[in-house]
C-alpha positions as CSV (number, residue, x, y, z in Angstrom):
1,X,-72.8,-72.0,56.6
2,X,-75.2,-74.6,58.0
3,X,-72.7,-75.5,60.7
4,X,-72.6,-71.9,61.8
5,X,-76.4,-71.6,61.8
6,X,-76.6,-74.8,63.9
7,X,-74.6,-73.1,66.6
8,X,-77.2,-70.3,67.1
9,X,-80.4,-70.5,69.2
10,X,-83.3,-72.1,67.1
11,X,-87.0,-71.9,67.4
12,X,-89.5,-74.2,65.8
13,X,-88.6,-73.5,62.1
14,X,-85.6,-71.2,62.1
15,X,-83.2,-69.0,64.0
16,X,-84.7,-67.7,67.3
17,X,-84.6,-64.0,66.5
18,X,-85.6,-63.1,70.1
19,X,-82.2,-64.5,71.2
20,X,-80.2,-63.5,68.2
21,X,-79.5,-59.8,67.1
22,X,-81.3,-59.2,63.9
23,X,-82.9,-56.5,61.7
24,X,-86.1,-57.1,59.8
25,X,-86.2,-55.6,56.3
26,X,-89.8,-56.1,55.0
27,X,-90.7,-56.3,51.3
28,X,-93.4,-53.7,51.4
29,X,-96.1,-53.7,48.7
30,X,-94.1,-55.4,46.0
31,X,-91.7,-58.3,45.9
32,X,-88.0,-57.3,46.1
33,X,-87.0,-54.8,43.5
34,X,-83.6,-53.5,42.5
35,X,-84.0,-50.4,44.6
36,X,-84.9,-52.6,47.6
37,X,-81.3,-53.9,47.6
38,X,-80.2,-50.4,48.9
39,X,-81.8,-51.3,52.3
40,X,-78.8,-53.5,53.0
41,X,-76.1,-50.9,52.4
42,X,-75.5,-50.3,56.2
43,X,-75.8,-54.0,57.2
44,X,-73.1,-56.7,57.4
45,X,-74.4,-58.1,54.1
46,X,-73.9,-54.7,52.4
47,X,-70.2,-54.9,52.9
48,X,-69.8,-57.9,50.5
49,X,-69.7,-57.8,46.8
50,X,-71.3,-61.2,46.5
51,X,-73.8,-63.4,48.3
52,X,-74.0,-67.1,48.6
53,X,-77.5,-68.4,48.3
54,X,-77.9,-71.8,50.1
55,X,-80.7,-74.3,49.7
56,X,-79.7,-77.2,52.0
57,X,-76.8,-78.7,53.8
58,X,-74.5,-80.6,51.5
59,X,-76.1,-79.2,48.4
60,X,-74.7,-76.9,45.7
61,X,-75.1,-73.2,46.5
62,X,-75.3,-70.2,44.2
63,X,-72.7,-67.4,44.3
64,X,-73.8,-64.1,42.6
65,X,-73.6,-60.3,42.7
66,X,-75.1,-59.0,45.9
67,X,-77.5,-56.5,44.4
68,X,-78.7,-59.0,41.7
69,X,-79.4,-61.6,44.4
70,X,-81.3,-59.2,46.6
71,X,-83.4,-57.9,43.7
72,X,-84.3,-61.5,42.6
73,X,-84.4,-63.2,46.0
74,X,-88.0,-64.3,45.7
75,X,-87.2,-66.0,42.4
76,X,-84.1,-67.7,43.7
77,X,-86.1,-69.3,46.5
78,X,-89.4,-69.7,44.6
79,X,-89.2,-73.6,44.6
80,X,-87.7,-73.7,48.2
81,X,-90.5,-73.6,50.8
82,X,-90.0,-72.3,54.3
83,X,-87.2,-70.0,55.6
84,X,-84.0,-70.0,53.7
85,X,-80.5,-68.6,54.4
86,X,-77.9,-66.7,52.5
87,X,-74.7,-65.0,53.5
88,X,-72.0,-62.6,52.3
89,X,-69.1,-63.7,50.2
90,X,-66.0,-62.1,48.6
91,X,-63.6,-63.1,45.9
92,X,-59.9,-62.2,46.2
93,X,-57.3,-63.6,43.8
94,X,-59.7,-66.2,42.5
95,X,-60.4,-67.4,46.1
96,X,-64.0,-67.3,47.5
97,X,-64.3,-66.4,51.1
98,X,-67.7,-67.0,52.7
99,X,-68.7,-64.8,55.7
100,X,-71.1,-67.2,57.4
101,X,-71.6,-64.8,60.3
102,X,-73.0,-62.2,57.9
103,X,-76.1,-64.1,57.0
104,X,-79.8,-63.4,56.6
105,X,-83.0,-65.4,56.7
106,X,-85.5,-65.1,53.8
107,X,-89.2,-65.7,54.3
108,X,-92.4,-64.6,52.5
109,X,-92.6,-61.6,54.8
110,X,-89.1,-60.3,54.1
111,X,-85.5,-60.7,55.3
112,X,-84.0,-60.7,58.7
113,X,-80.3,-59.8,58.6
114,X,-78.1,-61.1,61.4
115,X,-76.2,-58.3,63.2
116,X,-73.1,-60.1,64.6
117,X,-71.5,-56.8,65.8
118,X,-74.8,-55.4,67.1
119,X,-74.5,-52.0,68.6
120,X,-77.7,-49.9,68.7
121,X,-77.6,-47.1,66.3
122,X,-74.7,-48.5,64.2
123,X,-77.1,-49.5,61.5
124,X,-79.4,-46.9,59.9
125,X,-82.5,-48.9,60.8
126,X,-84.0,-47.9,64.1
127,X,-85.8,-51.2,64.8
128,X,-82.7,-53.2,65.5
129,X,-84.8,-56.2,66.7
130,X,-86.4,-58.8,64.5
């Protein structure tokens, strides 16, 4: 996943969302909750049963159920400062396929989902910019 991220435009501390199609999904008043995971249903991440939670290049990543990851995202990254990235994954016949282009960036303010097939109006969120 980090090789793919390196191919994108970068700012000072993460992906440059002014140059990369993205959709911000804020946390609101509370940290992520199980119902918050529904915000991703019409995004590229929502099409995957699993998510891969990455911490650093060359390090072990976590693969878990999409809705469980989204509901506990703040806990999964609690000891990992700064922006962090996760992406979609699927399991078919005991083979894991990671969809690196279907990634999102986590920060204290919420999540920005990458929209690789960005077409205005395709996703239910009207503010299709980061």
